[in-house]
MIFI-891208 format. One record per residue (C-alpha): residue number from 1; residue in one letter; x, y, z. Coordinates in Angstrom, 3 decimals, always signed. Layout:
// residues N
ATOM:NUM:a:X:Y:Z
...
***
This chain:
// residues 194
ATOM:1:m:-3.490:+2.192:+32.660
ATOM:2:l:-3.171:+2.224:+28.879
ATOM:3:k:-0.362:-0.011:+27.598
ATOM:4:v:+1.415:-0.109:+24.254
ATOM:5:e:+0.559:-3.771:+23.687
ATOM:6:d:-3.145:-3.072:+24.291
ATOM:7:v:-3.110:-0.199:+21.798
ATOM:8:l:-1.375:-2.280:+19.127
ATOM:9:r:-3.725:-5.228:+19.676
ATOM:10:a:-6.690:-2.870:+19.369
ATOM:11:y:-5.496:-1.466:+16.034
ATOM:12:y:-4.938:-4.988:+14.672
ATOM:13:h:-8.591:-5.743:+15.469
ATOM:14:g:-10.132:-2.555:+14.097
ATOM:15:y:-10.337:-0.507:+17.311
ATOM:16:f:-8.667:+2.731:+18.374
ATOM:17:p:-8.487:+4.545:+21.737
ATOM:18:m:-10.318:+7.737:+22.641
ATOM:19:g:-10.185:+9.549:+25.949
ATOM:20:d:-13.457:+10.675:+27.488
ATOM:21:p:-13.039:+14.270:+28.720
ATOM:22:d:-15.855:+13.800:+31.239
ATOM:23:d:-14.532:+10.834:+33.217
ATOM:24:g:-10.890:+10.765:+32.063
ATOM:25:k:-11.107:+7.110:+31.016
ATOM:26:v:-9.878:+5.716:+27.714
ATOM:27:y:-12.439:+3.841:+25.639
ATOM:28:w:-12.029:+1.601:+22.604
ATOM:29:c:-13.891:+2.742:+19.487
ATOM:30:r:-14.876:+0.603:+16.528
ATOM:31:p:-17.227:+2.549:+14.275
ATOM:32:y:-19.687:+0.671:+12.094
ATOM:33:m:-18.620:+2.880:+9.163
ATOM:34:r:-14.910:+3.676:+8.888
ATOM:35:a:-13.414:+6.724:+7.201
ATOM:36:v:-10.465:+5.929:+4.927
ATOM:37:v:-8.585:+8.011:+2.393
ATOM:38:p:-8.104:+6.135:-0.892
ATOM:39:l:-4.435:+6.853:-1.585
ATOM:40:e:-4.766:+6.363:-5.327
ATOM:41:a:-7.708:+8.770:-5.585
ATOM:42:y:-6.404:+11.595:-3.376
ATOM:43:r:-5.979:+14.928:-5.182
ATOM:44:p:-4.726:+18.031:-3.374
ATOM:45:s:-6.704:+21.239:-3.643
ATOM:46:r:-5.485:+24.089:-5.820
ATOM:47:v:-4.471:+26.028:-2.696
ATOM:48:v:-2.376:+23.115:-1.387
ATOM:49:r:-0.733:+22.625:-4.799
ATOM:50:r:+0.183:+26.313:-4.866
ATOM:51:l:+1.572:+26.268:-1.302
ATOM:52:v:+3.676:+23.191:-2.103
ATOM:53:r:+4.878:+24.644:-5.424
ATOM:54:d:+5.830:+27.950:-3.766
ATOM:55:r:+7.516:+26.122:-0.854
ATOM:56:e:+5.486:+28.113:+1.614
ATOM:57:f:+6.221:+25.486:+4.300
ATOM:58:r:+9.164:+23.247:+5.052
ATOM:59:v:+7.927:+19.716:+5.757
ATOM:60:e:+9.709:+17.618:+8.383
ATOM:61:l:+9.086:+14.141:+9.794
ATOM:62:n:+9.289:+13.398:+13.531
ATOM:63:r:+11.185:+16.585:+14.327
ATOM:64:d:+8.927:+17.468:+17.267
ATOM:65:f:+6.472:+14.619:+17.769
ATOM:66:e:+5.451:+15.555:+21.309
ATOM:67:t:+4.640:+19.164:+20.424
ATOM:68:v:+2.501:+17.976:+17.509
ATOM:69:m:+0.568:+15.661:+19.844
ATOM:70:r:+0.080:+18.370:+22.443
ATOM:71:e:-1.099:+20.851:+19.807
ATOM:72:c:-3.562:+18.247:+18.521
ATOM:73:a:-4.750:+17.742:+22.110
ATOM:74:r:-5.612:+21.421:+22.578
ATOM:75:p:-9.358:+21.953:+22.288
ATOM:76:r:-10.336:+23.754:+19.114
ATOM:77:r:-12.355:+26.972:+19.156
ATOM:78:h:-15.755:+25.277:+19.160
ATOM:79:e:-14.723:+22.591:+21.710
ATOM:80:k:-14.281:+22.732:+25.457
ATOM:81:e:-12.362:+19.496:+25.813
ATOM:82:t:-10.360:+16.985:+23.825
ATOM:83:w:-10.301:+13.203:+23.387
ATOM:84:i:-6.479:+13.144:+23.513
ATOM:85:s:-5.828:+12.571:+27.200
ATOM:86:e:-2.465:+12.602:+29.003
ATOM:87:e:-2.677:+8.806:+29.116
ATOM:88:i:-3.007:+8.674:+25.325
ATOM:89:i:-0.128:+11.142:+24.903
ATOM:90:d:+2.104:+8.990:+27.121
ATOM:91:v:+1.421:+5.773:+25.198
ATOM:92:y:+1.908:+7.437:+21.799
ATOM:93:l:+5.199:+8.932:+22.969
ATOM:94:e:+6.261:+5.386:+23.805
ATOM:95:l:+5.050:+4.181:+20.389
ATOM:96:h:+7.060:+7.015:+18.832
ATOM:97:t:+10.187:+5.866:+20.686
ATOM:98:m:+9.545:+2.375:+19.286
ATOM:99:g:+9.456:+3.801:+15.740
ATOM:100:l:+5.713:+3.195:+15.228
ATOM:101:a:+4.118:+6.612:+15.826
ATOM:102:h:+5.121:+9.466:+13.532
ATOM:103:s:+4.475:+13.132:+12.930
ATOM:104:v:+4.462:+15.165:+9.738
ATOM:105:e:+5.161:+18.832:+10.472
ATOM:106:c:+5.041:+22.069:+8.497
ATOM:107:y:+7.311:+24.964:+9.430
ATOM:108:d:+7.421:+28.551:+8.286
ATOM:109:r:+9.731:+31.391:+9.369
ATOM:110:s:+7.892:+31.615:+12.698
ATOM:111:g:+8.295:+27.928:+13.544
ATOM:112:l:+5.845:+25.065:+13.683
ATOM:113:a:+2.792:+26.060:+11.613
ATOM:114:g:+0.827:+22.802:+11.612
ATOM:115:g:+1.042:+19.059:+11.409
ATOM:116:l:-0.423:+15.671:+12.105
ATOM:117:y:+0.446:+12.409:+13.798
ATOM:118:g:-0.486:+8.775:+13.504
ATOM:119:l:+0.614:+5.182:+13.803
ATOM:120:a:+2.302:+3.196:+11.030
ATOM:121:v:+2.097:-0.610:+11.132
ATOM:122:g:+2.769:-2.817:+8.106
ATOM:123:g:+1.153:-1.168:+5.094
ATOM:124:a:-1.392:+0.743:+7.195
ATOM:125:f:-1.178:+4.283:+8.538
ATOM:126:f:-3.700:+5.185:+11.229
ATOM:127:g:-4.171:+8.949:+11.146
ATOM:128:e:-4.964:+10.241:+14.607
ATOM:129:s:-5.214:+14.012:+14.561
ATOM:130:m:-4.007:+17.199:+12.916
ATOM:131:f:-3.707:+20.851:+13.892
ATOM:132:f:-2.736:+24.188:+12.392
ATOM:133:r:-1.467:+27.477:+13.693
ATOM:134:r:-1.421:+28.913:+10.181
ATOM:135:s:-4.134:+28.316:+7.581
ATOM:136:n:-3.639:+25.278:+5.349
ATOM:137:a:-0.473:+24.078:+7.136
ATOM:138:s:-2.183:+20.847:+8.254
ATOM:139:k:-3.434:+20.280:+4.690
ATOM:140:v:+0.114:+20.591:+3.351
ATOM:141:a:+1.263:+18.118:+6.039
ATOM:142:f:-1.526:+15.766:+4.964
ATOM:143:d:-0.476:+16.095:+1.324
ATOM:144:a:+3.112:+15.231:+2.293
ATOM:145:l:+1.843:+12.218:+4.263
ATOM:146:v:-0.183:+10.881:+1.332
ATOM:147:n:+2.753:+11.318:-1.038
ATOM:148:r:+5.051:+9.459:+1.355
ATOM:149:l:+2.558:+6.619:+1.842
ATOM:150:r:+2.176:+6.269:-1.937
ATOM:151:l:+5.946:+6.288:-2.453
ATOM:152:l:+6.495:+3.566:+0.161
ATOM:153:g:+3.636:+1.346:-1.063
ATOM:154:y:+1.178:+1.735:+1.818
ATOM:155:e:-2.294:+0.348:+1.157
ATOM:156:l:-4.457:+1.862:+3.882
ATOM:157:l:-4.816:+5.376:+5.290
ATOM:158:d:-7.292:+5.065:+8.135
ATOM:159:a:-9.014:+8.333:+9.032
ATOM:160:q:-11.282:+6.663:+11.632
ATOM:161:i:-14.491:+8.730:+11.913
ATOM:162:m:-15.819:+10.833:+9.033
ATOM:163:n:-16.221:+14.569:+9.474
ATOM:164:p:-16.540:+17.454:+6.983
ATOM:165:h:-12.806:+18.215:+7.069
ATOM:166:l:-11.856:+14.613:+6.255
ATOM:167:e:-14.469:+14.505:+3.520
ATOM:168:m:-12.903:+17.624:+2.005
ATOM:169:l:-9.524:+15.821:+2.044
ATOM:170:g:-11.015:+12.932:+0.063
ATOM:171:a:-12.010:+10.478:+2.793
ATOM:172:v:-14.796:+7.993:+2.082
ATOM:173:e:-16.711:+5.669:+4.374
ATOM:174:i:-16.568:+1.898:+4.157
ATOM:175:s:-18.234:-0.762:+6.287
ATOM:176:h:-16.411:-2.301:+9.229
ATOM:177:e:-16.304:-5.617:+7.368
ATOM:178:e:-14.672:-4.033:+4.304
ATOM:179:y:-12.293:-2.130:+6.566
ATOM:180:m:-11.175:-5.339:+8.292
ATOM:181:l:-10.456:-7.004:+4.936
ATOM:182:r:-8.349:-4.031:+3.829
ATOM:183:l:-6.660:-3.839:+7.222
ATOM:184:q:-5.608:-7.499:+7.251
ATOM:185:h:-4.199:-7.183:+3.748
ATOM:186:a:-2.303:-3.991:+4.670
ATOM:187:l:-0.906:-5.452:+7.909
ATOM:188:d:+0.680:-8.307:+5.939
ATOM:189:k:+3.020:-5.852:+4.224
ATOM:190:k:+6.435:-5.084:+5.677
ATOM:191:i:+7.032:-1.342:+5.277
ATOM:192:r:+8.970:+1.083:+7.457
ATOM:193:f:+7.672:+4.646:+7.530
ATOM:194:l:+11.192:+5.943:+8.257
***
């Protein structure tokens, strides 16, 4: 059974959990190349800037953490299964209760339109997953996250494994060794996300 202390220890050592949809077990991942978003270099797209300027979405923090996780756990159109297992949901709900796991949510007149969740420890934020019900809502949530991390003095936004969507958001890949140096430096900071 996945335990909070195991998850925290894993993050401190450069690992993160992923559920295997085939056997239901949780595995520890430590990619050789790590995707990170350089906070100082992030620039929102023109569409995101317009949506923020026009207040198309209302951004909230931790208003409905569990729903955000469950939406992230739903398989996307091109997927049959998800890596976010019930066991992972349970442990992140516990981390949320402890004030370590957080969600950034975008709402429109219809309700929750998109969001993301992750884990905040020291000066590091470990982005886990994002979802949208309405186009660009997750990108606006991501923009709000980056702005908050900058404001609070965070040093590391871990995006874990590179994919085209993360690359579009400004993620870059660094070696595991470089990641561990940045991680240790970030963990030394004392910052509260909320």
